[in-house]
Biotite code that builds the C-alpha atoms (Angstrom):
import biotite.structure as struc

atoms = struc.array([
    struc.Atom([-50.326, 1.383, 19.652], chain_id="A", res_id=1, res_name="MET", atom_name="CA", element="C"),
    struc.Atom([-46.926, 1.731, 20.204], chain_id="A", res_id=2, res_name="SER", atom_name="CA", element="C"),
    struc.Atom([-44.925, 3.965, 17.615], chain_id="A", res_id=3, res_name="LEU", atom_name="CA", element="C"),
    struc.Atom([-41.776, 3.506, 16.042], chain_id="A", res_id=4, res_name="GLY", atom_name="CA", element="C"),
    struc.Atom([-40.112, 5.155, 13.041], chain_id="A", res_id=5, res_name="ILE", atom_name="CA", element="C"),
    struc.Atom([-38.245, 3.265, 10.279], chain_id="A", res_id=6, res_name="VAL", atom_name="CA", element="C"),
    struc.Atom([-35.540, 5.552, 8.436], chain_id="A", res_id=7, res_name="ARG", atom_name="CA", element="C"),
    struc.Atom([-33.813, 5.467, 5.283], chain_id="A", res_id=8, res_name="LEU", atom_name="CA", element="C"),
    struc.Atom([-31.085, 8.141, 5.436], chain_id="A", res_id=9, res_name="ASN", atom_name="CA", element="C"),
    struc.Atom([-28.873, 9.832, 2.568], chain_id="A", res_id=10, res_name="ASN", atom_name="CA", element="C"),
    struc.Atom([-30.043, 7.496, -0.244], chain_id="A", res_id=11, res_name="ALA", atom_name="CA", element="C"),
    struc.Atom([-28.241, 9.208, -3.141], chain_id="A", res_id=12, res_name="VAL", atom_name="CA", element="C"),
    struc.Atom([-29.422, 9.742, -6.685], chain_id="A", res_id=13, res_name="PHE", atom_name="CA", element="C"),
    struc.Atom([-28.185, 11.252, -9.777], chain_id="A", res_id=14, res_name="TYR", atom_name="CA", element="C"),
    struc.Atom([-31.146, 13.275, -11.297], chain_id="A", res_id=15, res_name="ALA", atom_name="CA", element="C"),
    struc.Atom([-31.893, 16.421, -13.542], chain_id="A", res_id=16, res_name="HIS", atom_name="CA", element="C"),
    struc.Atom([-33.943, 18.819, -11.526], chain_id="A", res_id=17, res_name="HIS", atom_name="CA", element="C"),
    struc.Atom([-33.879, 22.485, -11.271], chain_id="A", res_id=18, res_name="GLY", atom_name="CA", element="C"),
    struc.Atom([-35.146, 25.971, -12.223], chain_id="A", res_id=19, res_name="VAL", atom_name="CA", element="C"),
    struc.Atom([-32.232, 26.644, -14.885], chain_id="A", res_id=20, res_name="MET", atom_name="CA", element="C"),
    struc.Atom([-31.860, 24.742, -18.072], chain_id="A", res_id=21, res_name="LYS", atom_name="CA", element="C"),
    struc.Atom([-28.097, 23.722, -17.105], chain_id="A", res_id=22, res_name="GLU", atom_name="CA", element="C"),
    struc.Atom([-29.463, 21.859, -14.324], chain_id="A", res_id=23, res_name="GLU", atom_name="CA", element="C"),
    struc.Atom([-31.765, 19.935, -16.663], chain_id="A", res_id=24, res_name="HIS", atom_name="CA", element="C"),
    struc.Atom([-29.047, 19.243, -18.851], chain_id="A", res_id=25, res_name="ARG", atom_name="CA", element="C"),
    struc.Atom([-26.257, 18.432, -16.908], chain_id="A", res_id=26, res_name="VAL", atom_name="CA", element="C"),
    struc.Atom([-28.138, 17.063, -13.701], chain_id="A", res_id=27, res_name="GLY", atom_name="CA", element="C"),
    struc.Atom([-26.836, 16.678, -10.152], chain_id="A", res_id=28, res_name="GLY", atom_name="CA", element="C"),
    struc.Atom([-26.533, 14.999, -6.744], chain_id="A", res_id=29, res_name="ARG", atom_name="CA", element="C"),
    struc.Atom([-29.862, 14.452, -4.586], chain_id="A", res_id=30, res_name="TYR", atom_name="CA", element="C"),
    struc.Atom([-29.754, 13.198, -1.306], chain_id="A", res_id=31, res_name="GLU", atom_name="CA", element="C"),
    struc.Atom([-33.125, 11.870, 0.449], chain_id="A", res_id=32, res_name="VAL", atom_name="CA", element="C"),
    struc.Atom([-33.994, 10.922, 3.967], chain_id="A", res_id=33, res_name="ASP", atom_name="CA", element="C"),
    struc.Atom([-37.470, 9.168, 4.473], chain_id="A", res_id=34, res_name="ILE", atom_name="CA", element="C"),
    struc.Atom([-38.713, 8.625, 8.144], chain_id="A", res_id=35, res_name="ALA", atom_name="CA", element="C"),
    struc.Atom([-41.923, 6.808, 8.514], chain_id="A", res_id=36, res_name="MET", atom_name="CA", element="C"),
    struc.Atom([-44.117, 6.655, 11.762], chain_id="A", res_id=37, res_name="GLU", atom_name="CA", element="C"),
    struc.Atom([-44.969, 3.045, 12.382], chain_id="A", res_id=38, res_name="VAL", atom_name="CA", element="C"),
    struc.Atom([-46.846, 0.881, 14.804], chain_id="A", res_id=39, res_name="ASP", atom_name="CA", element="C"),
    struc.Atom([-44.292, -1.981, 14.436], chain_id="A", res_id=40, res_name="PHE", atom_name="CA", element="C"),
    struc.Atom([-44.945, -3.924, 17.746], chain_id="A", res_id=41, res_name="GLU", atom_name="CA", element="C"),
    struc.Atom([-46.623, -6.788, 15.932], chain_id="A", res_id=42, res_name="ASP", atom_name="CA", element="C"),
    struc.Atom([-44.017, -6.855, 13.268], chain_id="A", res_id=43, res_name="ALA", atom_name="CA", element="C"),
    struc.Atom([-41.313, -6.951, 15.966], chain_id="A", res_id=44, res_name="ALA", atom_name="CA", element="C"),
    struc.Atom([-42.901, -9.580, 18.109], chain_id="A", res_id=45, res_name="LYS", atom_name="CA", element="C"),
    struc.Atom([-43.826, -11.688, 15.174], chain_id="A", res_id=46, res_name="GLU", atom_name="CA", element="C"),
    struc.Atom([-40.683, -11.003, 12.862], chain_id="A", res_id=47, res_name="ASP", atom_name="CA", element="C"),
    struc.Atom([-43.113, -10.110, 10.010], chain_id="A", res_id=48, res_name="ASP", atom_name="CA", element="C"),
    struc.Atom([-42.138, -8.050, 7.116], chain_id="A", res_id=49, res_name="LEU", atom_name="CA", element="C"),
    struc.Atom([-45.901, -7.759, 6.111], chain_id="A", res_id=50, res_name="LYS", atom_name="CA", element="C"),
    struc.Atom([-46.772, -5.948, 9.463], chain_id="A", res_id=51, res_name="LYS", atom_name="CA", element="C"),
    struc.Atom([-44.411, -3.056, 8.914], chain_id="A", res_id=52, res_name="THR", atom_name="CA", element="C"),
    struc.Atom([-42.782, -1.003, 5.929], chain_id="A", res_id=53, res_name="VAL", atom_name="CA", element="C"),
    struc.Atom([-40.768, -2.569, 3.382], chain_id="A", res_id=54, res_name="ASP", atom_name="CA", element="C"),
    struc.Atom([-37.766, -0.053, 3.130], chain_id="A", res_id=55, res_name="TYR", atom_name="CA", element="C"),
    struc.Atom([-36.501, -1.830, -0.123], chain_id="A", res_id=56, res_name="GLU", atom_name="CA", element="C"),
    struc.Atom([-40.001, -1.008, -1.723], chain_id="A", res_id=57, res_name="ARG", atom_name="CA", element="C"),
    struc.Atom([-39.722, 2.652, 0.007], chain_id="A", res_id=58, res_name="VAL", atom_name="CA", element="C"),
    struc.Atom([-36.167, 3.281, -1.751], chain_id="A", res_id=59, res_name="TYR", atom_name="CA", element="C"),
    struc.Atom([-37.383, 1.836, -5.069], chain_id="A", res_id=60, res_name="SER", atom_name="CA", element="C"),
    struc.Atom([-40.372, 4.355, -5.323], chain_id="A", res_id=61, res_name="GLU", atom_name="CA", element="C"),
    struc.Atom([-38.131, 7.471, -4.413], chain_id="A", res_id=62, res_name="ALA", atom_name="CA", element="C"),
    struc.Atom([-35.716, 6.363, -7.081], chain_id="A", res_id=63, res_name="ARG", atom_name="CA", element="C"),
    struc.Atom([-38.306, 6.031, -9.647], chain_id="A", res_id=64, res_name="GLU", atom_name="CA", element="C"),
    struc.Atom([-39.886, 9.484, -8.668], chain_id="A", res_id=65, res_name="ILE", atom_name="CA", element="C"),
    struc.Atom([-36.354, 11.313, -8.509], chain_id="A", res_id=66, res_name="ILE", atom_name="CA", element="C"),
    struc.Atom([-34.682, 9.735, -11.755], chain_id="A", res_id=67, res_name="THR", atom_name="CA", element="C"),
    struc.Atom([-37.800, 9.348, -13.763], chain_id="A", res_id=68, res_name="GLY", atom_name="CA", element="C"),
    struc.Atom([-38.811, 12.682, -13.871], chain_id="A", res_id=69, res_name="ASN", atom_name="CA", element="C"),
    struc.Atom([-37.621, 16.176, -14.257], chain_id="A", res_id=70, res_name="THR", atom_name="CA", element="C"),
    struc.Atom([-38.996, 18.967, -12.187], chain_id="A", res_id=71, res_name="PHE", atom_name="CA", element="C"),
    struc.Atom([-38.007, 22.600, -11.190], chain_id="A", res_id=72, res_name="TYR", atom_name="CA", element="C"),
    struc.Atom([-38.415, 22.289, -7.602], chain_id="A", res_id=73, res_name="LEU", atom_name="CA", element="C"),
    struc.Atom([-37.272, 19.830, -4.961], chain_id="A", res_id=74, res_name="ILE", atom_name="CA", element="C"),
    struc.Atom([-40.160, 20.595, -2.711], chain_id="A", res_id=75, res_name="GLU", atom_name="CA", element="C"),
    struc.Atom([-42.273, 19.005, -5.445], chain_id="A", res_id=76, res_name="ARG", atom_name="CA", element="C"),
    struc.Atom([-39.870, 15.795, -5.249], chain_id="A", res_id=77, res_name="LEU", atom_name="CA", element="C"),
    struc.Atom([-40.224, 15.731, -1.132], chain_id="A", res_id=78, res_name="ALA", atom_name="CA", element="C"),
    struc.Atom([-44.123, 16.072, -1.662], chain_id="A", res_id=79, res_name="PHE", atom_name="CA", element="C"),
    struc.Atom([-44.535, 13.496, -4.557], chain_id="A", res_id=80, res_name="LEU", atom_name="CA", element="C"),
    struc.Atom([-42.371, 10.721, -2.606], chain_id="A", res_id=81, res_name="ILE", atom_name="CA", element="C"),
    struc.Atom([-44.084, 11.314, 0.950], chain_id="A", res_id=82, res_name="ALA", atom_name="CA", element="C"),
    struc.Atom([-47.399, 11.120, -0.877], chain_id="A", res_id=83, res_name="SER", atom_name="CA", element="C"),
    struc.Atom([-46.878, 7.958, -2.686], chain_id="A", res_id=84, res_name="ARG", atom_name="CA", element="C"),
    struc.Atom([-45.197, 6.224, 0.295], chain_id="A", res_id=85, res_name="ILE", atom_name="CA", element="C"),
    struc.Atom([-48.270, 7.142, 2.510], chain_id="A", res_id=86, res_name="LEU", atom_name="CA", element="C"),
    struc.Atom([-50.302, 5.619, -0.369], chain_id="A", res_id=87, res_name="SER", atom_name="CA", element="C"),
    struc.Atom([-48.541, 2.456, -0.826], chain_id="A", res_id=88, res_name="LYS", atom_name="CA", element="C"),
    struc.Atom([-47.237, 1.549, 2.823], chain_id="A", res_id=89, res_name="GLU", atom_name="CA", element="C"),
    struc.Atom([-50.351, 0.858, 4.964], chain_id="A", res_id=90, res_name="PRO", atom_name="CA", element="C"),
    struc.Atom([-48.707, 0.482, 7.843], chain_id="A", res_id=91, res_name="ALA", atom_name="CA", element="C"),
    struc.Atom([-46.929, 4.191, 7.698], chain_id="A", res_id=92, res_name="SER", atom_name="CA", element="C"),
    struc.Atom([-48.945, 6.546, 10.033], chain_id="A", res_id=93, res_name="LEU", atom_name="CA", element="C"),
    struc.Atom([-46.928, 9.570, 8.706], chain_id="A", res_id=94, res_name="SER", atom_name="CA", element="C"),
    struc.Atom([-44.098, 10.203, 6.406], chain_id="A", res_id=95, res_name="VAL", atom_name="CA", element="C"),
    struc.Atom([-41.397, 12.707, 6.551], chain_id="A", res_id=96, res_name="GLU", atom_name="CA", element="C"),
    struc.Atom([-39.111, 13.151, 3.380], chain_id="A", res_id=97, res_name="VAL", atom_name="CA", element="C"),
    struc.Atom([-36.354, 15.603, 3.190], chain_id="A", res_id=98, res_name="ALA", atom_name="CA", element="C"),
    struc.Atom([-34.802, 16.027, -0.226], chain_id="A", res_id=99, res_name="VAL", atom_name="CA", element="C"),
    struc.Atom([-31.156, 17.691, -0.595], chain_id="A", res_id=100, res_name="ARG", atom_name="CA", element="C"),
    struc.Atom([-29.635, 19.389, -3.764], chain_id="A", res_id=101, res_name="LYS", atom_name="CA", element="C"),
    struc.Atom([-25.975, 19.338, -3.560], chain_id="A", res_id=102, res_name="ALA", atom_name="CA", element="C"),
    struc.Atom([-24.102, 22.601, -4.493], chain_id="A", res_id=103, res_name="ASN", atom_name="CA", element="C"),
    struc.Atom([-26.978, 24.682, -5.427], chain_id="A", res_id=104, res_name="PRO", atom_name="CA", element="C"),
    struc.Atom([-26.669, 27.361, -7.889], chain_id="A", res_id=105, res_name="PRO", atom_name="CA", element="C"),
    struc.Atom([-27.052, 30.134, -5.323], chain_id="A", res_id=106, res_name="VAL", atom_name="CA", element="C"),
    struc.Atom([-24.310, 32.530, -6.173], chain_id="A", res_id=107, res_name="GLY", atom_name="CA", element="C"),
    struc.Atom([-21.884, 31.371, -3.861], chain_id="A", res_id=108, res_name="GLY", atom_name="CA", element="C"),
    struc.Atom([-20.690, 28.367, -1.481], chain_id="A", res_id=109, res_name="PRO", atom_name="CA", element="C"),
    struc.Atom([-23.390, 26.187, -0.287], chain_id="A", res_id=110, res_name="CYS", atom_name="CA", element="C"),
    struc.Atom([-23.458, 22.857, 0.494], chain_id="A", res_id=111, res_name="ASP", atom_name="CA", element="C"),
    struc.Atom([-27.064, 22.048, -0.072], chain_id="A", res_id=112, res_name="TYR", atom_name="CA", element="C"),
    struc.Atom([-30.476, 23.281, -0.345], chain_id="A", res_id=113, res_name="ALA", atom_name="CA", element="C"),
    struc.Atom([-33.272, 21.210, 1.436], chain_id="A", res_id=114, res_name="GLU", atom_name="CA", element="C"),
    struc.Atom([-37.118, 20.862, 1.208], chain_id="A", res_id=115, res_name="ALA", atom_name="CA", element="C"),
    struc.Atom([-38.599, 18.625, 3.945], chain_id="A", res_id=116, res_name="ILE", atom_name="CA", element="C"),
    struc.Atom([-42.396, 17.666, 3.712], chain_id="A", res_id=117, res_name="TYR", atom_name="CA", element="C"),
    struc.Atom([-44.377, 15.629, 6.315], chain_id="A", res_id=118, res_name="LYS", atom_name="CA", element="C"),
    struc.Atom([-47.570, 13.526, 5.258], chain_id="A", res_id=119, res_name="ALA", atom_name="CA", element="C"),
    struc.Atom([-50.048, 12.254, 7.760], chain_id="A", res_id=120, res_name="VAL", atom_name="CA", element="C"),
    struc.Atom([-52.693, 9.665, 7.481], chain_id="A", res_id=121, res_name="ARG", atom_name="CA", element="C"),
])
């Protein structure tokens, strides 16, 4: 087996998550990185999408979870995205998801808060 990584970097969504009521009402910018560990040697040799991950579908799954729900924690978003991808992409041996929340309400300047979760088959 040879391992490779397929990544989606900085997928951006507007959604309504957070602990504060205002965050649910106003919403904010969320950035997502997804790294999937895959044995894609056969896919590369045969140029066959069915033997690797479909990152268009992965993006769609992430978008559905982020924009179709309202949660308190970005940890929940990272967990749900990683879990769904691992269950729906049989070629993925592991999935690492980072969710960043831009300008979190922390009482001062802060570019983003980030939660990273890794799920392993």
